[in-house]
C-alpha positions in Angstrom: 168.0 195.8 -2.6 168.4 196.9 -6.3 170.5 194.6 -8.4 170.8 197.7 -10.4 172.2 200.0 -7.7 176.8 199.9 -8.1 177.1 200.6 -4.7 175.9 197.2 -3.4 179.0 195.1 -2.3 179.0 191.6 -4.4 180.5 188.7 -3.5 181.3 185.8 -5.9 179.9 182.2 -5.0 179.2 178.5 -6.1 176.9 176.3 -5.2 176.5 172.7 -6.0 173.3 170.9 -5.9 174.9 167.3 -5.2 172.6 164.2 -7.0 173.0 160.8 -5.8 170.4 157.8 -5.9 167.8 160.2 -6.5 168.6 162.3 -3.5 169.6 165.8 -3.1 172.4 166.6 -0.5 171.1 169.1 1.9 171.7 171.2 5.6 169.8 173.7 8.0 172.2 176.7 7.2 171.5 178.0 10.8 172.8 181.6 9.5 170.4 181.8 6.9 167.5 179.5 8.3 166.7 177.6 5.5 167.6 174.3 3.9 170.5 174.9 1.6 172.7 172.1 -0.6 176.7 173.1 -0.1 178.6 176.4 -1.4 180.4 179.6 -0.6 182.6 182.1 -1.5 184.7 182.0 -4.7 188.4 183.0 -3.1 191.6 185.2 -4.7 192.9 183.1 -7.4 190.0 180.7 -7.3 187.6 179.5 -10.4 184.0 178.9 -9.4 184.7 175.0 -10.0 187.4 174.9 -7.9 185.8 177.1 -5.0 182.2 174.5 -5.3 184.8 171.2 -5.3 186.2 173.1 -2.4 183.5 174.1 -0.4 181.8 170.5 -0.9 184.8 168.9 0.6 185.2 170.9 3.8 181.7 171.0 4.6 180.4 167.5 3.6 183.4 165.3 3.3 182.5 164.3 -0.1 184.4 164.8 -3.5 182.6 165.6 -6.5 182.4 165.8 -10.0 180.5 168.7 -12.0 178.1 167.4 -14.4 179.2 169.4 -17.6 176.2 170.2 -19.9 178.0 173.0 -22.2 179.5 172.9 -25.3 182.8 172.1 -25.7 184.2 174.0 -29.1 187.1 171.7 -29.3 190.2 174.6 -29.1 193.4 173.1 -26.8 193.8 176.6 -25.3 192.3 178.9 -23.5 190.8 176.3 -21.2 187.0 176.3 -20.7 185.4 175.3 -17.5 181.8 174.1 -17.0 179.3 176.4 -17.6 176.8 177.3 -14.4 173.5 175.7 -14.9 172.4 179.1 -14.1 173.6 182.4 -12.2 171.3 183.8 -9.3 171.7 187.1 -7.5 170.6 186.8 -3.8 169.9 189.7 -1.5 172.1 188.6 2.0 171.3 190.8 5.0 174.7 189.1 7.5 174.8 190.8 10.9 179.0 190.6 10.5 179.1 191.7 7.2 176.2 193.6 6.6 173.8 194.1 3.8 175.3 192.4 0.5 174.6 190.4 -2.4 175.6 187.0 -3.8 176.4 186.4 -7.3 175.9 182.4 -7.1 177.0 180.4 -10.1 174.8 177.0 -9.4 176.0 173.6 -10.9 174.8 170.0 -10.6 177.0 167.5 -9.5 177.9 163.8 -8.6 179.8 162.6 -5.9 183.0 160.5 -7.4 183.4 159.5 -3.2 182.5 155.9 -2.2 179.7 154.3 -0.8 181.4 153.8 2.4 181.9 158.0 2.1 178.5 158.7 1.1 177.1 157.4 4.2 179.9 159.1 6.4 179.0 162.6 5.6 179.3 165.4 8.3 177.1 166.2 10.9 174.1 168.1 9.5 174.1 167.2 5.8 171.4 164.8 5.2 170.0 163.0 1.7 166.7 164.1 0.5 164.6 161.9 -1.6 163.5 163.7 -4.9 160.0 162.1 -4.2 159.7 164.2 -1.2 161.4 167.3 -2.3 158.8 167.0 -5.4 155.7 167.1 -3.0 157.3 169.8 -0.7 157.9 168.1 2.3 159.2 169.8 5.6 162.5 169.0 7.0 163.4 169.0 10.2 165.9 171.6 11.4 168.5 171.7 13.9 166.1 173.7 16.2 163.7 170.6 15.6 161.4 172.7 14.0 159.7 171.7 10.4 160.5 173.8 7.2 160.6 173.6 3.7 163.5 174.2 1.6 163.3 177.5 -0.4 161.4 177.6 -3.6 164.4 178.5 -5.8 165.6 175.3 -4.1 163.0 173.2 -4.9 162.9 174.3 -8.3 166.6 173.9 -8.8 166.4 170.6 -7.5 163.9 169.4 -10.3 166.0 170.2 -12.8 169.1 168.8 -11.0 167.7 165.4 -11.1 166.9 165.9 -14.6 170.4 166.8 -15.7 172.0 164.3 -13.5 170.2 161.4 -14.6 170.3 162.2 -18.2 174.1 162.7 -18.0 174.6 159.2 -16.7 
């Protein structure tokens, strides 16, 4: 898909790389056929941070805080939101909605859920160790096949581990 084409349908999304104890939260996305972190579409009247927290809670059962690395300019109004680490333009092939793009705001997060809650994830979610991601080890998907997370997920995960660990 040509990203300069003005007729392309675009959806705004937020994605969160959730880091806890040197692990990243991922799931096998059956529709996309890839290992991905949680996230989803920004709904009407939501900002990207509200979307991210809502989607992560709905999908995983975890409450998170967004790691904020941007400059606080010190004014009381207007409100500043945490800036995403980066923004990706992703080509999406969807049988239901057709070809479109996601303008995906990428954030780094850490859970604020209790230790017990961290172990009670909704089905399909796994904590993947940093060393396994660094080595590009494949993970067993829901069909029992081994798949490595996509390159962008591995690269962003590396940045997320560094950023979250620096912010502690």
